[in-house]
N, C-alpha and C positions, 0 to 999 in steps of 0.2 A: 484751396484749403487742403491740408494734409491730415489724414486721419491717423489714429494711433492703432498700430497692429494689435497690441496686446488687449486694449479695450475692445477692439473689434472681435477678437477671438472669444473673449468672455461673453459678448453679446450674442454671437452666433451659437456658442455652447449653451447659453441659457435657452435660446430658441429651440435648439435641437433636443434639449432635455425635455421640453414640453410639446414636442411634435412627434409622438410615438408612431403615428400612422405613416408619415413620410419617412421616418427612420427605418421602419420595417420594409418599405419599398426600396430605400437606399441599399439595405443589406441584400435584398434580392437582386437589385441591379448589379451590385458589386460581384455577385456570384455568376449571373447570367450574361452580363455585358451586352445588353440589347442595342446599344448605340455605337458599338465599335465601328470606327471608320466614318462616323457621321459628324457633321457640324451642326450645332444648334445655336441659333442667334435668338437671344431673349431681350425684349425691352419691357422692363418691369420697374416697380418702385424698388430701388436698390437699398435694402436695409437688411437687418439680420435674418428675418424669415425668408426673404428672397434668396439670400446667400445659402441658406440651408437647402433650398430647392436646387440651386446651381450646383452645389456640391454633390447632391444626390444624382443629378444627371451626369456629372463628371465621373462619379463612381461607376456609372453604367457604361463608361467608355466614350462618352461624347467629348468632342472638342467644343466646349461651351464658351460662348462670348456673351457678355452682359452689358447692357446700356440702360440709362435711366429713361423711364417713360414720363417723367415729370421733373422740371428743373429744381423743385423745392423739396422733393421727397427722399433725397439720398441721405444715407448715414455714412459719412466719410470714414468713420472707424471700421464699419463693416466692409466698405470698399477696400480699405488697406489690408484687412485680414484675408478677404477672399482672393485678392490679387496675390498675396503671399502664398495662398494655397494653390495657385496655378490657373485661376480663372481670369482670362483677359477681360477687364472691366473698364468701361468708359462712362464715368458718372462722377459728378461733384455737386455737393450741396450748393444751390444758388447759381448754378452754371448759366451762362448766357444762352440766348436762343440760338445763336450761331453754333455754339459748342454742342447744344442739344441736338441740332440738326446734323452736325458732324457725327455724333454718336449713332444716329439712325442710319446715316450713309455707311458708316463702318460696319454695322451689323449686316447690311445688304452686301457690302463688298466682300464679306467673309464667305459668300456663296453658300448659304446654309441649306442643309437638307430638311430641317424642321425649324419653323419659326414659333416662338412662344411670345405672344404679344399682349399688351394691355393698353387698349385705346386704338389699335390698328394703324398707328402711324407707320410702322415698319412694313406692314402688309400693303398699305396705300403706296408707299415708295416703291415696293416691289412691282406694283402694277403700273406705275407711271415712269419708272426709270429704266425699265428693260422691256423688250418686246416679247420675250418668252418667259416661261416659268422657271428657267434655270434648273437647278437641281432640286428645287423645293418640292418635297413630297406633300407638305401640308402645313397648316398653322393652327395654333390654338389661341383662343381669345378669352380674356379674363373678365372684361367689363361690358356693361350695357351699351355704352357709347361705341365701343369697338364692334360689338355685334351688329348694331344698327348700320354701321358703315359696311360691314361684310355683307349684310342682307341687301343693301343698296347695290353693291357690286354684283351679287348673284342675280338680283332682279333685272339689272341692265345687261346681263349676259357677258359681263367682263371678268368674272372670277376665273383666275387662271390655275388655281390649285384648290384642293378641298380644304375646308376649315372646320374645326370642331368648336362649337359654342359651349365653352366651359361655364360661362356666366349663367346659363339657364339650366344647368344640371341641378337636380334637387339638392345635392349636398353643397351646392354653391349658393343659390339664391335663398334657400330656406335658412341658411346659417350665416354665411359670409355677408350677404347683402343686408339681412335683417339684424342679426346680433352683432356682427362685426362693425358695420357702418353705424349702427345705433350707438354703440359704446364709444367707438373711436372718434366719431364726430364731436361728441360732447367732450371727450378728452382734449381734442384740439381747441375747442372753444374755451374751455377752462384754462388751458395753458396760455392761450393768447390774451385772455381778458382778466382772469381772476375775479369774475363777476358771478353773482347769484342767478340761478334760473328760476327758483321759486317766486311766484307772483308776477312773472313777466309774461307778456303776450308773445308767444313763440309761433311764428308762421313757418310751416313746412310746405315747400313747393314741390309737389309730386308725391303720389301715394302708391308707388311701386314698392317692391320689397325693401329697398333702401329707405324710402320715405316712411314706411310702416315702422321700421326699426327706430329711426330718428324720432318720430312722433311719440312712440311708446316710451322711449327713454326720457324725452323732455317732459312728458306728463308725469313720469315716475319721479322726476326731480322737482315737481310742483309747478311746472309751467302751465299756462293757459294756452293750449295748443289749437291753432287754426290751420286747416289744410286748404291748399289751392290745387286745383286739378283742371285738366282739359278733357279727361275721359269720364263720361257719366257713370260708368260701372264702378270705377275706383272712387269717384266722388261719393257715390252711394255707400260704398263699403266704409269709407272714412266716417261718414255721418253715422252709420249704424255701429261703428266702433266707438262712438261717443264724442267725436271731434266736430267743432264748427267747420263748415265748408263755405267758402266765398271766393269771389274773384280777387286776384292779387291787388287790383286797384283799390278795393275796399279794405283788404287786410293790411296794406302798407300804412294806412293812416293811423293805426293803433299798435303797430308792431314794435316791440322792443328788440326782437331778434328775428331775422329771416334766414332760413337755411334752404338752399336750393339743392334738389336731388332729382333732376329730371332727365339729364342726358341731352338736353337741347340748348338752344341759344336764346339770349334776350329775355330771360324769365323776369329779371328785375331790370327795367329799362327806364328811359327818361320820364315817361308818363307816371311811373310809380315813384321815382325819385322826387318828383315835383310835389308829391303829397306825403312823402315819408315823414314819420314821426321823428322829432328831434332826438338825436342820440341813438338811433336804431343801429344795431349790429348786423352786418351783412356777411354771411358765411356760405361757402359752397362745398358740397360733398359730391358733386357730379365730376366726371373725369376731367373735362377741359375747363379752362378759365374763361368761358364764354357765357355762362348762365347769368352772371351779374355783369351788366355792361360797364366795363371800366371806361370805355370811350364816352358814354353818357355821363358818368360820374365826373370825369375830368372836364367835360364840356360845360356842365352846370355849376361846378364848384368855383368859388372865387379864391379859395386858398386850400392848400393841401400840406399836411405834415405827418410825420411819423409820431404817433402818440405814445407808442411803446412797441417793442419787438412784435412783429406780425400784426400790428394794428395801424392802419392808415386812416387819418381823419380828413374828411372832405367837408368843408364849410360852404354853405350856399349863401346867396346874397341876402336872404331874409334871416340869416343867423342860425338856421338849422344845421345840424351836423349829422353826417353818416360815417360809420366806422367799417371799413372793409378789412376783413380778417384774411391773413395769409395770401395777400395779393389776388384774392378771388380764386386761388387754386385749391386743390383738395385740402380742406382744413385739417382733416385727420392726420395727414402726413406733413403738411406745410408747418403746422404748429404742434402736432401731436406725435404719437409713436406708431400710428397706423393701427390696423386691426389687432385684436388680441392674438397671442401666439397660437392658442389652441384652435382658433377659427382658421388661421392661415394654414395650419396643419391639414385641415380638410381640403381647402381650396388648392393648395400646392400639391397635395396627393393626387387630386384630380388632374392637375396640369401634368404631373409626371407620368401618370398612367395614359393620359391622352397623347402625350408626346411619344410614348412607347407604341401606342396604337398606330400613330402616323408613320413611325419608323418601320413598322411591320407591314402595314396595309395601305399606306398613303398612295402608292402608285396605282392601285386598283380601285380606289374610291371615286365615286362620282364627283364632278366639279360642282359642289354645292356646299352650303353650310349644314353641317351634321350636328345632331345632338350627341352628347356624351353617351356611349353605349351603356345601356341600363345595368349591365353586369358590373361595369366599373363603378358606377354610382353606388350600387349595392355593396360592392367590396369595400369601398371607403367607409360606408356607414357601419358595416360589421366590424371593421378594424378599429373604428372609433369607439365602439361600445366596450370592447374587450378591456382596455386600460381602466375604464370606469367601473369594472366589475359587474356590468349589466348583462344579463342573459335574457333571451326572448324565446317565445314559443315558436315551434315549427308547425306548418299545416300538416294535418294527418292525411293519410292516403285517401280517406273518405272525403275530406275537405278539398283535396286537389281534384278528385274525380268530380265532385259537385261543381267546382269552378269551370270544368271543361264541358259540362252538359247543360242542356236547356230544358229538359223535361221536368225537372224538379219544380215544385211550387207549394201551394198550401196543402197540407196533409190533413 
């Protein structure tokens, strides 16, 4: 599929207009050129907001290469426009798995100095396809699933270059995961189905930051929300937040909609499908298409058809039907427009600053998964408040002294 360059330019322009934090960083990058002589390979959801990030890195002197981190999340118009702007991009909406893997390989073949990843497929290839770290100074990771893979590499002693966990920065998980995923997941479900949420039993699998956002938005739309969890602390939090909590096997029997946001595999599997309520919608907002078992769906179904774009109907022998949305891939991008622009402004500002940090200090950083430096987190927060016209207090010298001392107490 070929995108339209002019439509893509307008989409990217709209994004940049509403991304003041990233635009401020882009202007500084343009003046300071922190990436001169460096290659950055990025595997992300290639749409207008991502292209704004790529252009900011390019403005800083980077030879930036871009590939899709999901076969269904690409905006072909944005791809056409960013290619026209000089960013080598390998991404196409609905691309085959072989083409997707070719994109990953091409990003590694570029011999990057810095990797910007979403899901850690590129980092995983860098650790399996070559014996050394190459030129890589480090990588940044955008999502929970990717961070899980990075920490597994670190724990096994196989991590070959430092990585920055952007996902768990305060300006990422508090806003992107909660407000971004919460809104964009519903956007994708609405676009795919054109159905009402109010009055439906909506099951949210996972009560991390993404699950909290999805559950809150579903409740706000009038849904009767049930949470499933494997973590007792999060389960208790969900209950105290006013949601019913139960195992998936129980929840599936009355669910009108199930949304998975766990970052793991087999959350909805054969045992759940066998008791699933007729007509249940199945949507995933976790990174990979493994949370809802498509293998089990296909094995149990006696017929399968496309009911409407982004909706696959599976009919079981007893007549029950299950509807899989967006092929079980990220529903907010497979059928929706992804996170709101203002949210991605914050996340991509963190990505840009983290990439700059690796460009400067990556060679001297420990081989482990690092948190985003607190100063970068704070800088993004302060930059985000300014366009809103929000001013905040500063601690007084007495308050700063009080925070450093231990002697103070009841007076």
